C-alpha positions in Angstrom: 3.9 100.8 184.8 6.3 99.0 186.5 4.7 95.5 188.4 6.3 92.9 190.1 4.6 89.5 190.4 5.1 87.1 193.1 3.9 83.7 194.4 4.2 80.3 195.1 4.5 77.7 192.2 1.1 76.9 191.6 -1.0 79.9 192.7 -1.5 81.6 189.2 1.5 83.8 188.0 1.7 82.6 184.5 -2.2 82.9 183.8 -2.1 86.5 185.5 1.1 87.8 183.9 -0.1 87.0 180.0 -3.5 88.9 181.1 -1.6 92.2 182.7 1.2 92.0 179.7 -2.2 92.2 177.4 -4.2 94.5 179.3 -1.3 97.2 179.8 0.8 96.8 177.4 4.3 96.2 179.2 6.7 94.0 178.5 7.3 90.7 180.3 10.6 90.2 181.9 11.7 86.9 183.4 14.8 85.6 184.8 14.9 82.6 182.5 14.5 84.9 179.4 17.4 87.3 180.4 19.5 84.3 180.9 18.7 82.9 177.5 18.4 86.5 175.6 22.0 87.3 177.2 23.9 84.2 175.4 21.7 84.6 172.4 23.5 88.1 171.9 26.7 87.1 172.3 27.9 90.7 174.1 30.2 90.2 176.5 27.7 90.3 179.2 26.3 87.6 176.9 29.4 85.3 177.1 29.9 85.6 180.8 26.6 84.4 181.6 27.6 81.5 179.2 30.4 80.3 180.2 28.6 80.4 183.9 26.4 78.0 182.7 28.1 75.7 180.5 30.5 74.9 183.6 27.2 74.2 185.5 27.4 77.1 188.7 24.3 79.2 189.4 24.5 82.6 188.3 25.6 85.1 190.8 23.8 87.6 192.5 25.7 90.6 190.9 25.9 89.2 187.2 21.8 88.8 187.6 21.4 92.4 188.7 23.8 93.4 185.8 21.8 90.9 183.5 18.3 92.8 184.6 19.8 96.0 184.5 20.9 96.2 181.1 17.2 94.7 180.1 15.3 97.5 182.2 17.3 99.7 179.7 16.1 98.4 176.7 14.0 100.4 174.6 11.0 98.1 174.8 11.0 98.1 178.4 10.6 101.9 178.8 7.1 101.7 178.5 6.6 99.3 181.4 7.4 96.0 182.8 6.3 92.8 184.1 8.8 91.3 186.2 8.5 87.9 186.4 10.9 85.7 189.5 12.8 88.0 190.9 13.6 88.9 193.3 13.9 85.4 195.4 15.9 86.5 198.2 16.2 89.4 200.8 20.0 90.2 199.2 18.2 90.1 195.7 15.0 92.6 196.9 17.2 95.5 198.6 20.0 95.5 195.4 16.7 95.7 193.5 15.3 98.7 195.1 18.7 99.8 195.1 19.6 99.8 191.7 15.7 101.4 190.5 17.1 104.2 192.5 20.3 104.7 190.8 18.2 104.4 187.2 15.7 106.8 188.9 12.9 104.3 188.4 10.3 102.8 190.6 7.8 99.7 191.2 4.2 101.1 191.0 2.6 97.8 192.2 4.4 94.3 194.3 1.7 91.5 193.4 1.7 89.1 195.8 -0.2 86.5 195.0 -1.8 83.4 197.7 -3.0 80.6 198.3 -4.0 78.0 200.8 -0.6 75.5 200.6 -3.2 72.2 200.1 -4.6 73.9 196.9 -1.7 74.7 195.3 -0.4 71.2 196.0 -4.4 69.3 194.5 -3.3 72.0 191.7 0.3 70.8 190.9 -0.6 66.9 191.9 -3.1 67.1 189.3 -0.3 68.4 187.1 0.5 66.8 184.1 2.6 67.2 180.6 2.4 66.1 177.3 5.9 64.4 176.6 5.3 65.3 172.9 4.1 69.0 173.0 5.0 69.8 176.3 1.5 71.0 177.2 0.2 71.1 180.6 -3.1 69.7 181.8 -5.0 68.7 185.1 -6.2 65.5 186.0 -9.0 67.4 187.4 -10.3 68.8 184.1 -9.7 65.4 182.9 -11.9 63.2 185.2 -9.5 62.4 187.4 -7.8 59.9 185.3 -4.8 60.5 182.8 -6.1 59.6 179.1 -4.0 57.6 176.9 -3.1 60.4 174.3 -2.6 64.1 174.6 -6.0 65.9 173.9 -4.0 69.1 172.6 -1.6 67.1 169.7 -3.0 63.8 169.6 0.5 62.0 171.3 -0.4 58.5 171.9 1.6 56.1 174.4 2.4 53.4 171.4 4.4 56.4 170.2 6.3 56.3 173.3 7.5 52.7 173.0 4.4 52.2 175.8 5.8 55.1 177.7 2.6 57.1 178.7 2.0 60.3 176.3 1.4 62.0 179.6 3.4 62.2 182.5 4.0 63.9 185.7 7.4 65.8 185.8 8.9 65.5 189.1 8.7 68.6 190.3 5.1 68.3 190.5 5.4 65.5 192.8 3.6 66.0 196.3 6.6 66.1 198.2 8.2 67.8 196.3 5.6 70.7 195.7 5.2 70.9 199.6 9.4 71.2 200.0 9.5 74.1 196.6 6.3 75.9 198.9 8.8 75.6 202.3 11.1 77.3 200.4 8.8 80.1 199.1 7.6 80.4 202.3 11.1 80.8 204.1 13.3 82.9 201.3 11.0 84.3 198.6 8.2 85.9 201.4 11.1 88.0 203.5 12.1 89.3 200.1 8.5 90.6 199.2 8.5 92.4 203.0 11.6 94.2 201.7 9.9 95.6 198.9 7.1 96.6 200.9 9.2 99.0 202.6 9.8 100.9 199.4 6.5 100.3 197.4 3.3 99.3 197.5 2.8 95.5 198.1 -1.1 94.3 197.4 -1.6 90.6 198.2 -3.8 88.9 195.9 -6.1 85.9 196.9 -5.4 83.4 194.2 -8.5 81.3 194.4 -11.4 81.3 191.8 -12.0 81.3 188.6 -8.7 83.2 186.6 -11.6 85.8 185.6 -12.1 86.6 189.2 -8.6 86.3 190.5 -7.7 88.5 187.3 -10.3 91.5 188.6 -8.5 91.7 191.5 -5.7 92.4 190.6 -7.5 95.4 187.8 -8.8 96.7 190.7 -5.5 96.8 192.6 -3.5 98.4 189.4 
């Protein structure tokens, strides 16, 4: 089964991706992983990616398509894949559909996870990250106040020269979250509608317990 999962930041894509991978025995393909794997491979394509990233430039759509095509042709992807984080624009979506036709392949389901903007802001604006182990947690589950130590690794603020052991990442600040949601609405959602012209698209309600959301996805798959 070949699946694309899309949705705004904080909607729960990461949690549901792990469940899909385990339940359907497909490989998880994310653009970040593809870039890292290409660089580690040392191939001509990987060297090209490294050169672009070392210079501080963004990887072009054409190069990204080349990387994804190479990844989908690898042996482990032949049993099925879950693509996360791509396509991000209508142009990428159109190129991806054309590429799959060339590969005589298709997408079985496009999953677009949705949640009200205010719910996503509430989720992300409450996220804090451990400075030591990078574990992400939410103030909602911590009673609304950040403790002086990490409940996962025990890192304490005294170990950081009085810097808080738990901190909020810049991209989780409320103003930034709202901007990221606007970018998703304007740029990535139109890519989903391009995909809908070629494949089955299903909107998934991302509100509720992770197990309930997973059940909605399973009923579609």
